[in-house]
Biopython code that builds the backbone (N, CA, C, O; Angstrom):
import numpy as np
from Bio.PDB.StructureBuilder import StructureBuilder

atoms = [
    (1, "MET", "N", (-2.508, -15.555, 13.282)),
    (1, "MET", "CA", (-1.817, -15.811, 12.266)),
    (1, "MET", "C", (-0.438, -16.365, 12.475)),
    (1, "MET", "O", (0.437, -15.872, 13.186)),
    (2, "GLN", "N", (-0.359, -17.553, 11.694)),
    (2, "GLN", "CA", (1.078, -18.265, 12.010)),
    (2, "GLN", "C", (2.162, -17.630, 11.302)),
    (2, "GLN", "O", (1.956, -17.465, 10.100)),
    (3, "PRO", "N", (3.381, -17.194, 11.807)),
    (3, "PRO", "CA", (4.513, -16.503, 11.134)),
    (3, "PRO", "C", (5.058, -17.495, 9.974)),
    (3, "PRO", "O", (5.091, -18.724, 10.032)),
    (4, "LEU", "N", (5.430, -16.758, 9.030)),
    (4, "LEU", "CA", (6.043, -17.494, 7.847)),
    (4, "LEU", "C", (7.411, -17.731, 8.189)),
    (4, "LEU", "O", (7.947, -16.882, 8.902)),
    (5, "THR", "N", (8.176, -18.861, 7.767)),
    (5, "THR", "CA", (9.546, -19.149, 8.067)),
    (5, "THR", "C", (10.372, -18.303, 7.142)),
    (5, "THR", "O", (9.927, -17.827, 6.098)),
    (6, "ASN", "N", (11.634, -18.135, 7.591)),
    (6, "ASN", "CA", (12.640, -17.304, 6.604)),
    (6, "ASN", "C", (12.654, -17.811, 5.400)),
    (6, "ASN", "O", (12.707, -17.007, 4.470)),
    (7, "LYS", "N", (12.613, -19.232, 5.103)),
    (7, "LYS", "CA", (12.782, -19.783, 3.858)),
    (7, "LYS", "C", (11.360, -19.226, 3.049)),
    (7, "LYS", "O", (11.457, -18.690, 1.946)),
    (8, "GLU", "N", (10.277, -19.384, 3.607)),
    (8, "GLU", "CA", (9.090, -18.862, 3.047)),
    (8, "GLU", "C", (9.165, -17.398, 2.554)),
    (8, "GLU", "O", (8.766, -17.064, 1.438)),
    (9, "LEU", "N", (9.670, -16.594, 3.405)),
    (9, "LEU", "CA", (9.933, -15.212, 3.115)),
    (9, "LEU", "C", (10.907, -15.099, 2.069)),
    (9, "LEU", "O", (10.690, -14.267, 1.188)),
    (10, "ASN", "N", (11.960, -15.810, 2.019)),
    (10, "ASN", "CA", (12.885, -15.762, 0.749)),
    (10, "ASN", "C", (12.297, -16.094, -0.433)),
    (10, "ASN", "O", (12.634, -15.501, -1.458)),
    (11, "TYR", "N", (11.345, -17.077, -0.452)),
    (11, "TYR", "CA", (10.653, -17.404, -1.602)),
    (11, "TYR", "C", (9.749, -16.388, -2.090)),
    (11, "TYR", "O", (9.675, -16.126, -3.290)),
    (12, "ILE", "N", (9.062, -15.809, -1.212)),
    (12, "ILE", "CA", (8.315, -14.663, -1.541)),
    (12, "ILE", "C", (8.972, -13.375, -2.034)),
    (12, "ILE", "O", (8.411, -12.591, -2.800)),
    (13, "ASP", "N", (10.269, -13.205, -1.513)),
    (13, "ASP", "CA", (11.155, -12.212, -2.082)),
    (13, "ASP", "C", (11.489, -12.444, -3.483)),
    (13, "ASP", "O", (11.437, -11.561, -4.340)),
    (14, "ASP", "N", (11.831, -13.647, -3.694)),
    (14, "ASP", "CA", (12.072, -14.093, -5.129)),
    (14, "ASP", "C", (10.955, -13.830, -6.111)),
    (14, "ASP", "O", (11.182, -13.401, -7.242)),
    (15, "LEU", "N", (9.828, -14.076, -5.688)),
    (15, "LEU", "CA", (8.500, -13.746, -6.521)),
    (15, "LEU", "C", (8.415, -12.300, -6.685)),
    (15, "LEU", "O", (8.056, -11.812, -7.756)),
    (16, "LEU", "N", (8.758, -11.525, -5.577)),
    (16, "LEU", "CA", (8.667, -9.969, -5.749)),
    (16, "LEU", "C", (9.635, -9.620, -7.007)),
    (16, "LEU", "O", (9.286, -8.840, -7.893)),
    (17, "GLY", "N", (10.778, -10.224, -6.988)),
    (17, "GLY", "CA", (11.782, -9.845, -8.119)),
    (17, "GLY", "C", (11.188, -10.129, -9.434)),
    (17, "GLY", "O", (11.190, -9.298, -10.342)),
    (18, "ALA", "N", (10.584, -11.526, -9.553)),
    (18, "ALA", "CA", (9.919, -11.908, -10.659)),
    (18, "ALA", "C", (8.893, -10.882, -11.116)),
    (18, "ALA", "O", (8.929, -10.485, -12.281)),
    (19, "GLU", "N", (7.967, -10.426, -10.246)),
    (19, "GLU", "CA", (6.908, -9.643, -10.663)),
    (19, "GLU", "C", (7.416, -8.407, -10.898)),
    (19, "GLU", "O", (6.779, -7.725, -11.701)),
    (20, "GLU", "N", (8.527, -7.868, -10.346)),
    (20, "GLU", "CA", (9.168, -6.710, -10.731)),
    (20, "GLU", "C", (9.771, -6.658, -12.147)),
    (20, "GLU", "O", (9.763, -5.643, -12.843)),
    (21, "LEU", "N", (10.215, -7.660, -12.454)),
    (21, "LEU", "CA", (10.852, -7.926, -13.725)),
    (21, "LEU", "C", (9.799, -8.015, -14.894)),
    (21, "LEU", "O", (9.935, -7.517, -16.012)),
    (22, "LEU", "N", (8.759, -8.717, -14.447)),
    (22, "LEU", "CA", (7.510, -8.834, -15.465)),
    (22, "LEU", "C", (7.003, -7.430, -15.791)),
    (22, "LEU", "O", (6.797, -7.063, -16.947)),
    (23, "LEU", "N", (6.795, -6.597, -14.619)),
    (23, "LEU", "CA", (6.194, -5.259, -14.707)),
    (23, "LEU", "C", (7.117, -4.497, -15.656)),
    (23, "LEU", "O", (6.545, -3.936, -16.590)),
    (24, "LYS", "N", (8.404, -4.383, -15.584)),
    (24, "LYS", "CA", (9.471, -3.666, -16.301)),
    (24, "LYS", "C", (9.277, -4.178, -17.556)),
    (24, "LYS", "O", (9.058, -3.320, -18.411)),
    (25, "THR", "N", (9.291, -5.307, -17.925)),
    (25, "THR", "CA", (9.059, -5.898, -19.479)),
    (25, "THR", "C", (7.858, -5.496, -20.026)),
    (25, "THR", "O", (7.843, -5.169, -21.213)),
    (26, "CYS", "N", (6.789, -5.462, -19.330)),
    (26, "CYS", "CA", (5.474, -5.150, -19.904)),
    (26, "CYS", "C", (5.345, -3.538, -20.268)),
    (26, "CYS", "O", (4.744, -3.092, -21.245)),
    (27, "VAL", "N", (6.060, -2.750, -19.242)),
    (27, "VAL", "CA", (6.170, -1.428, -19.493)),
    (27, "VAL", "C", (6.793, -0.974, -20.665)),
    (27, "VAL", "O", (6.366, -0.080, -21.396)),
    (28, "THR", "N", (7.973, -1.724, -20.836)),
    (28, "THR", "CA", (8.750, -1.429, -21.962)),
    (28, "THR", "C", (7.904, -1.781, -23.313)),
    (28, "THR", "O", (7.801, -1.045, -24.294)),
    (29, "ALA", "N", (7.433, -2.826, -23.176)),
    (29, "ALA", "CA", (6.812, -3.461, -24.449)),
    (29, "ALA", "C", (5.591, -2.401, -24.751)),
    (29, "ALA", "O", (5.431, -1.965, -25.891)),
    (30, "ALA", "N", (4.819, -2.050, -23.759)),
    (30, "ALA", "CA", (3.555, -1.143, -23.924)),
    (30, "ALA", "C", (4.039, 0.045, -24.457)),
    (30, "ALA", "O", (3.293, 0.610, -25.257)),
    (31, "GLU", "N", (5.222, 0.611, -24.180)),
    (31, "GLU", "CA", (5.805, 1.828, -24.779)),
    (31, "GLU", "C", (6.225, 1.757, -26.157)),
    (31, "GLU", "O", (6.312, 2.772, -26.848)),
    (32, "ARG", "N", (6.500, 0.556, -26.602)),
    (32, "ARG", "CA", (6.988, 0.321, -28.043)),
    (32, "ARG", "C", (6.007, -0.161, -29.017)),
    (32, "ARG", "O", (6.093, 0.085, -30.220)),
    (33, "VAL", "N", (5.093, -0.837, -28.490)),
    (33, "VAL", "CA", (4.006, -1.462, -29.520)),
    (33, "VAL", "C", (2.983, -0.381, -29.820)),
    (33, "VAL", "O", (2.486, 0.419, -29.027)),
    (34, "MET", "N", (2.755, -0.521, -31.186)),
    (34, "MET", "CA", (1.758, 0.396, -31.798)),
    (34, "MET", "C", (0.338, -0.057, -31.986)),
    (34, "MET", "O", (-0.531, 0.761, -32.288)),
    (35, "GLN", "N", (0.079, -1.307, -31.821)),
    (35, "GLN", "CA", (-1.344, -1.916, -32.048)),
    (35, "GLN", "C", (-2.078, -1.553, -30.697)),
    (35, "GLN", "O", (-1.615, -1.822, -29.589)),
    (36, "PRO", "N", (-3.337, -0.878, -30.934)),
    (36, "PRO", "CA", (-4.237, -0.687, -29.719)),
    (36, "PRO", "C", (-4.527, -1.701, -28.722)),
    (36, "PRO", "O", (-4.441, -1.569, -27.501)),
    (37, "ASP", "N", (-4.933, -2.880, -29.473)),
    (37, "ASP", "CA", (-5.287, -4.134, -28.782)),
    (37, "ASP", "C", (-4.109, -4.627, -27.972)),
    (37, "ASP", "O", (-4.358, -5.033, -26.837)),
    (38, "ALA", "N", (-2.857, -4.645, -28.403)),
    (38, "ALA", "CA", (-1.650, -5.170, -27.754)),
    (38, "ALA", "C", (-1.470, -4.094, -26.548)),
    (38, "ALA", "O", (-1.269, -4.516, -25.410)),
    (39, "GLN", "N", (-1.540, -2.759, -26.800)),
    (39, "GLN", "CA", (-1.481, -1.801, -25.717)),
    (39, "GLN", "C", (-2.348, -2.067, -24.599)),
    (39, "GLN", "O", (-1.937, -2.059, -23.438)),
    (40, "GLN", "N", (-3.508, -2.295, -24.916)),
    (40, "GLN", "CA", (-4.611, -2.539, -23.877)),
    (40, "GLN", "C", (-4.382, -3.828, -23.006)),
    (40, "GLN", "O", (-4.505, -3.897, -21.783)),
    (41, "PHE", "N", (-4.027, -4.830, -23.866)),
    (41, "PHE", "CA", (-3.650, -6.116, -23.026)),
    (41, "PHE", "C", (-2.261, -5.799, -22.333)),
    (41, "PHE", "O", (-2.211, -6.330, -21.223)),
    (42, "LEU", "N", (-1.233, -5.159, -22.629)),
    (42, "LEU", "CA", (-0.210, -4.966, -21.820)),
    (42, "LEU", "C", (-0.538, -4.054, -20.556)),
    (42, "LEU", "O", (-0.104, -4.375, -19.449)),
    (43, "HIS", "N", (-1.314, -2.907, -20.740)),
    (43, "HIS", "CA", (-1.602, -2.268, -19.673)),
    (43, "HIS", "C", (-2.593, -3.072, -18.579)),
    (43, "HIS", "O", (-2.592, -2.705, -17.404)),
    (44, "HIS", "N", (-3.356, -4.075, -18.981)),
    (44, "HIS", "CA", (-4.115, -4.981, -18.177)),
    (44, "HIS", "C", (-3.304, -5.738, -17.475)),
    (44, "HIS", "O", (-3.559, -5.977, -16.294)),
    (45, "THR", "N", (-2.065, -6.291, -18.165)),
    (45, "THR", "CA", (-1.074, -7.229, -17.503)),
    (45, "THR", "C", (-0.375, -6.341, -16.649)),
    (45, "THR", "O", (-0.268, -6.820, -15.521)),
    (46, "ILE", "N", (0.155, -5.189, -16.777)),
    (46, "ILE", "CA", (0.793, -4.201, -15.917)),
    (46, "ILE", "C", (-0.009, -4.254, -14.586)),
    (46, "ILE", "O", (0.532, -4.605, -13.538)),
    (47, "THR", "N", (-1.315, -3.894, -14.663)),
    (47, "THR", "CA", (-2.001, -3.619, -13.493)),
    (47, "THR", "C", (-2.051, -4.870, -12.602)),
    (47, "THR", "O", (-1.911, -4.765, -11.383)),
    (48, "GLU", "N", (-2.278, -6.218, -13.288)),
    (48, "GLU", "CA", (-2.412, -7.487, -12.673)),
    (48, "GLU", "C", (-1.003, -7.688, -11.899)),
    (48, "GLU", "O", (-0.954, -7.990, -10.707)),
    (49, "HIS", "N", (0.136, -7.486, -12.714)),
    (49, "HIS", "CA", (1.463, -7.730, -11.934)),
    (49, "HIS", "C", (1.645, -6.830, -10.854)),
    (49, "HIS", "O", (2.106, -7.228, -9.784)),
    (50, "GLN", "N", (1.294, -5.546, -11.061)),
    (50, "GLN", "CA", (1.487, -4.493, -9.864)),
    (50, "GLN", "C", (0.686, -5.026, -8.739)),
    (50, "GLN", "O", (1.193, -5.015, -7.618)),
    (51, "ARG", "N", (-0.677, -5.558, -8.938)),
    (51, "ARG", "CA", (-1.471, -6.056, -7.815)),
    (51, "ARG", "C", (-0.755, -7.085, -7.215)),
    (51, "ARG", "O", (-0.654, -7.019, -5.990)),
    (52, "HIS", "N", (-0.172, -8.129, -7.854)),
    (52, "HIS", "CA", (0.544, -9.132, -7.410)),
    (52, "HIS", "C", (1.685, -8.780, -6.581)),
    (52, "HIS", "O", (1.967, -9.358, -5.531)),
    (53, "TYR", "N", (2.406, -7.703, -7.146)),
    (53, "TYR", "CA", (3.538, -7.256, -6.386)),
    (53, "TYR", "C", (3.242, -6.725, -5.077)),
    (53, "TYR", "O", (3.905, -6.977, -4.070)),
    (54, "ASP", "N", (2.062, -5.862, -5.132)),
    (54, "ASP", "CA", (1.842, -5.146, -3.895)),
    (54, "ASP", "C", (1.131, -6.210, -2.814)),
    (54, "ASP", "O", (1.381, -6.063, -1.618)),
    (55, "GLU", "N", (0.349, -7.153, -3.202)),
    (55, "GLU", "CA", (-0.126, -8.167, -2.372)),
    (55, "GLU", "C", (1.168, -8.968, -1.632)),
    (55, "GLU", "O", (1.146, -9.200, -0.424)),
    (56, "LEU", "N", (2.162, -9.315, -2.395)),
    (56, "LEU", "CA", (3.297, -9.901, -1.836)),
    (56, "LEU", "C", (3.938, -9.073, -0.899)),
    (56, "LEU", "O", (4.195, -9.438, 0.249)),
    (57, "ALA", "N", (4.211, -7.921, -1.381)),
    (57, "ALA", "CA", (4.922, -6.894, -0.367)),
    (57, "ALA", "C", (4.145, -6.735, 0.876)),
    (57, "ALA", "O", (4.809, -6.676, 1.911)),
    (58, "HIS", "N", (2.985, -6.662, 0.958)),
    (58, "HIS", "CA", (2.260, -6.505, 2.099)),
    (58, "HIS", "C", (2.163, -7.704, 2.882)),
    (58, "HIS", "O", (2.086, -7.605, 4.106)),
    (59, "LEU", "N", (2.158, -8.958, 2.252)),
    (59, "LEU", "CA", (2.256, -10.239, 2.996)),
    (59, "LEU", "C", (3.664, -10.228, 3.773)),
    (59, "LEU", "O", (3.660, -10.572, 4.955)),
    (60, "VAL", "N", (4.840, -9.856, 3.170)),
    (60, "VAL", "CA", (6.139, -9.761, 3.713)),
    (60, "VAL", "C", (6.199, -8.837, 4.753)),
    (60, "VAL", "O", (6.784, -9.160, 5.787)),
    (61, "GLU", "N", (5.601, -7.554, 4.625)),
    (61, "GLU", "CA", (5.468, -6.589, 5.801)),
    (61, "GLU", "C", (4.739, -7.137, 6.992)),
    (61, "GLU", "O", (5.164, -6.936, 8.130)),
    (62, "GLN", "N", (3.638, -7.834, 6.749)),
    (62, "GLN", "CA", (2.862, -8.485, 7.928)),
    (62, "GLN", "C", (3.756, -9.580, 8.638)),
    (62, "GLN", "O", (3.797, -9.627, 9.867)),
    (63, "HIS", "N", (4.430, -10.410, 7.894)),
    (63, "HIS", "CA", (5.152, -11.607, 8.493)),
    (63, "HIS", "C", (6.498, -11.376, 8.799)),
    (63, "HIS", "O", (6.947, -11.960, 9.785)),
    (64, "GLU", "N", (7.269, -10.605, 8.119)),
    (64, "GLU", "CA", (8.675, -10.432, 8.404)),
    (64, "GLU", "C", (9.001, -10.138, 9.851)),
    (64, "GLU", "O", (9.947, -10.735, 10.365)),
    (65, "PRO", "N", (8.339, -9.320, 10.507)),
    (65, "PRO", "CA", (8.773, -9.087, 12.202)),
    (65, "PRO", "C", (8.639, -10.344, 12.848)),
    (65, "PRO", "O", (9.427, -10.647, 13.744)),
    (66, "MET", "N", (7.678, -11.150, 12.473)),
    (66, "MET", "CA", (7.370, -12.362, 13.414)),
    (66, "MET", "C", (8.492, -13.443, 12.866)),
    (66, "MET", "O", (9.027, -14.190, 13.684)),
    (67, "ALA", "N", (8.781, -13.501, 11.689)),
    (67, "ALA", "CA", (9.697, -14.534, 11.322)),
    (67, "ALA", "C", (11.115, -14.251, 11.692)),
    (67, "ALA", "O", (11.862, -15.146, 12.088)),
    (68, "ARG", "N", (11.503, -12.953, 11.557)),
    (68, "ARG", "CA", (12.984, -12.605, 11.830)),
    (68, "ARG", "C", (13.228, -12.629, 13.446)),
    (68, "ARG", "O", (14.382, -12.585, 13.873)),
    (69, "SER", "N", (12.214, -12.695, 14.249)),
    (69, "SER", "CA", (12.493, -12.584, 15.689)),
    (69, "SER", "C", (12.762, -13.887, 16.307)),
    (69, "SER", "O", (13.013, -13.959, 17.510)),
]
sb = StructureBuilder()
sb.init_structure("model")
sb.init_model(0)
sb.init_chain("A")
sb.init_seg("    ")
for serial, (resi, resn, name, xyz) in enumerate(atoms, 1):
    if name == "N":
        sb.init_residue(resn, " ", resi, " ")
    sb.init_atom(name, np.array(xyz, "f"), 0.0, 1.0, " ", f" {name:<3s}", serial, name[0])
structure = sb.get_structure()
């Protein structure tokens, strides 16, 4: 596995921040919306963004030690 550069890791860190913001926004919306269809959509969206966040965090965990050395 080829290590990611610091620039690539910084880009992924930015993506993590964006995914976290999307998660928080969707959670807030899901708490406030009353329509069942909208709630279902938001819960699906929350799951997808959590998966994206987890995958990106795992990628950083794998590559960070190699890039920082």
